[in-house]
C-alpha positions, 0 to 999 in steps of 0.5 A: 517502482518508486518507494514514496515513503522515502520522500521527505514530508515537505515534498509530499501532498497528502490526499484524504481518503476515508475515515480510519474507522472504515478500515477495521484492524486486519482489513483493507480498503481499495482506492483509486488516486490519480489513476493509481490503484492502491490498497490500504491495510490496517495491521494491528492499528497501523495503516500501510498503503501499497500499489495494488499490482504485482510486478510479476504479471501486473495482476491485482495484489490486494486480495492476497493473504497477509502473513505478518507484514507481507502480502502474498499475490493470489495468482503466483505466490510472489510476496511483498512487504506491506511496509516498504513495497519490497518484493521478498519472494519470487516470481516477483523481483521488482518492488511495488510502490509504497505510500506514506500514510497518516491519520489526521482528525480521524481521516486516513491520508496518503502521501503522493509526490507534489507535482 
């Protein structure tokens, strides 16, 4: 999986998702963008977006418990860093996509590679 937060800003197209106020602190929002399932987290007022799929078994990840800056897969306990998408605990060994997030004029936007 690719970590899109490493792509230079000029090579990204930001897609408007929702008003920032729709994701209160400690909450998450599930969205689909260009056929990709993505979950956006508000952690202490910072927004992060990752793919909503565990690389261990392709199951949903976004409903998992959050501990610090990690989300724990609700199916088998794999852990992923919400900031980077890095797999941090087995049974997952492959990272998940992480997307840059910005807030402009009160709207959350996710960065995707330009076509």
